[in-house]
N, C-alpha and C positions, 0 to 999 in steps of 0.2 A: 264443035264441039267434043272438047277430050273429052272418054270415060275414063274417070278416076278408079284405083280398086279399091274397094271397100276394104274398110280395116276390121281386123277380126275381133268382136266384141270383146273376147280373152283378154288382149293385148291393149284396150281402151282403158282400161282399170290395171289399176296395182294389183296384183295376187296378195292377199290375205292371211298373213302368216301369226299362227298362235304359239306365243311359247310360255312356258311355266315361269313366274316371276319369282322363284326361290331362288338360292345361291347355287343349289348345285346343276343349277341349266345355264348359269352366265357364261361359262367356256363356250357353248354353242351359238349363240348369239354375240360374242364379241366381234363387234368391227360388220357384223351384218348388213349394215344400213352403206355401208361402201361395196361391200360384196355383191350386194344384193339392191342398188340403189332403187330399182321400180317396184319392190315391195314395201308393205306396210305391215310393220310390226307390231303387233298386241299382245300385252302381256295379263295374265292370270291365272289363275289356280288351276290343277290339272282336270278336277271334274268339270269348271265352266268350261276349258276349251275344249271336250272333248262333246258338250252341247252343244257348243256354238261349230262345231265342226259336222256333226251330225243334222245342223238347223241348214246348214248352208252357208254357216254365217264367214265363214275361214276356208279358205282353197285347201291350206297345207298347216296342221299342226302338231304341236310336240304334245301327245297324249297318252294316256297312260296305258300300258301295253294291253292288259285287258279290254281297253275297250279299242283296238285295234283287231282282237278277234271277234268282236260284235255285229260288223258288218260283211257284206260278203264281197263290197264293194271299195274294201277300203285294199290299200296297199303300203306298207313301207318304202319310203325312197329315199332314205340315205342311210349310210352304216352310223350316222351319227346316233348316238344314243346316249341317255341316263342308265348306268349299270352299275355293279358291284361285285369284287371277287370274296366277300368278307363281309366283314362289317361297313354299315351304311352309314350310323352316326343320326341319321335325317329319319330312321322311319321308325320307330319303337312302341314296343305292346308293352304296358304298366299295366301288371295283375295284384291285385288285392288277395289274391288269393290262387291256391295251386293250380295251375292253365288247365287239368283236367275237373275242377269242378267252377269253373267259368261258366257261369248262366245270365249273366248280361253284359255286353259289349258296346262301348260306346267310339264309334266311327267317326273321327276326323274328319268334318265335311269337304274338305280339297281331296279325301282321298278316294280312289275308284281300285285301282291296283294292288295297294296294298292292303285296302279292305277287303278283296277277296284273296289274296295271300293269305292273312291272318285267319280268315275263316277254312281256308284249305289245309292249311298247315293244323288247326285244332281240331277239326274232323279226322284228318287221316293220322294222326298222331294218339289222339285223346276219345275221338269218338264223340267233341264235342259241339253242338250247334247253337250257338248261346242267343239270346233274346237282344235285338240289336236297336239302338238309341243313337241319333244324330250329336256328335259335340260341334256345335257352331264355331264357325271360324270366329275369334276373338275370345272364346271360351278357355277354361284351363282345365285338368284335372281335378282340381278343385272344386268346380262347377257339376260335376255327376257324381251319380253314387254308384253307378255303375261297377260291376265286381274286376272288370277291365276297361283301358283304354289305350284306342290307339294314335298315335301322333304322328303326323310326317310333318316334312317340309324344315322349316326355319326353325320353328316354335317348338320342332322334338329335338333341337339340338342344348337346348337347358334344361335339366335335369329339374324335373317338380323338388321341390322340399318335403313330400310327404314319402315315407316311406315303403317299399313294395315288397311283396311277398315275392312276385320274379317280374324280370325286367327282360322283354327277347328284343333283341336289335334282330332285325327281320332278314337282314342281308346275311348275316352271321348262322345265323338260324336254319335259312334256307340253305347255304354251302353245307353244313354241319349233315342235317339230313339230304342232300341230295348230289353231295361232290360236284355242284355247279354254280357258276356266276347267277344274277339274275339282273334283269334288264326291268327298269322300272317305267322309263318312258320312251317312245319312239316318235321322230318324223313320220306323219302318216296326212294321205292325200286319197280322194277317190279316183277310181283308177283311167278317167276320162281327162281326167284336171289336165292342161299343158302347163307344163313347169319350167319352159324356157331357161333353161339352165339353171334351174333355181335349186336341183339334186346335187349340183355342183359345187353351189355357192355353199349350201348347210355342209359339207364334208370338209370345204376349205375355211370357212368359219371355224368349224370345229377344230383344224389343226392350231389356226390363227390364237384361236381362246385358250388351248392347252400349253402354249407357247407363251401365254402370257397369263399363266397363273397367276405368280406373285404381284403383279399389277392389278391384278381382278381380288384378290383378296384383301389387298392394302384398301382398295375402293372399297370394299363391301364390308368387309368386318365393320368396323364402326355403326353402321347402318343398325345391324345385329346383334350389338351388344356382344361381340365376339373378338380375341384377340386375332390380329392378322395371322401369327402365326397359327392359331387355330384353324382359321380359315382356309389357310396353304394347304395347312394337313389333308384338312376334310377334301380338298378340290384334288387333291394328288396321293393320296393314301387311301380314302373310304370310297374313290370315285373311279370309275374310267368312261370313254366317252366313243367306245366304236364296236360294233356288233362284227362277233367271227363267229367261227366254226362254234364254238362252245356257248356262246348266249344265242346261236340258232337253236342247239339242241336242249337249252334250257327254257329257250319261248316256247319248244315242241311240249314239252312236259308240261310248263304252267299250262297251257292252252287245254293240253287230257285232263288236268287234274282240276280245271277251272270249271272245264265241258261236265267234265263226271259230278258237278257239283250244283249246276246250272246256272254259273257266271257267265258262261259263254257258250253259243253255239259253238258246235262240232265243225270241222272242217280243216282248212290248210292255209297258213298267214301266205298273203304273196308278198312277192319284195319285188319292187320294179329295178330292173337294173337301172346303173346310172348312163346317159348319156355319154359321156364322153371322161377321157383322163383329168382326175383334179389337177391342174396348175400349180404346181409347189412355188413356183418363182413367186408369183406374187403374194402367196402367203409368208415366203419367208420376208419378202420386202416389208411388207406390213408388220412382221412381229421385230423390224429392227429399234 
């Protein structure tokens, strides 16, 4: 009787990958089904992806950076990310009063990092800790009487009809305050999760997506009632998709500030080193 080797249970099923459904994440998943054919891709809003990763329903997820601070068993598994070095366009605070007078704040239900970021800035800059209330998905600024409203993602890209006392683009506000870029979301997994080359595929996918931003913009813009030129400019000029040394410094500062206000535990963010170099030839051929 032949003794057949047993299959690794982790290899017996597809890796479950959770990615954000917003326009800002499309370059991070362009062609992922080709580069990681053995993975299952699930799209949702950032807060729900974070919850699914925490519950073990996902193996790897593009989650809000503040959520990556929240579990000592988490590690960042790719240098692909959603970040900005100035105005981000899709994360806005709309305030009906001077920021120092904000007493109530409605938070976009899909937000975690932006929620922590705006509260950190209000506390650090104005000594303000407003009363919080949720703004459910599908609701608008007209549906809340809060002094200020945080909107993220695709719906933040359409300015409300109402006139506001102050409008913050959180990417620009952070840059002016700290001189650093800001990382909104990163690919995260638990430390023992075997990736089977997915870390490399995620970087290749990012490179492919960046190379194909014009076609992504043309495809996605009509769904969001945006001009293709607006969508392309957003992906090219308002965002960047790689964690470098400046982004790591920004994450350290944000972690420190978030921990000081109770939004995250103290500690050090872990990064998993990629198992091999990215193969640019494959990406280049797919980008043609």
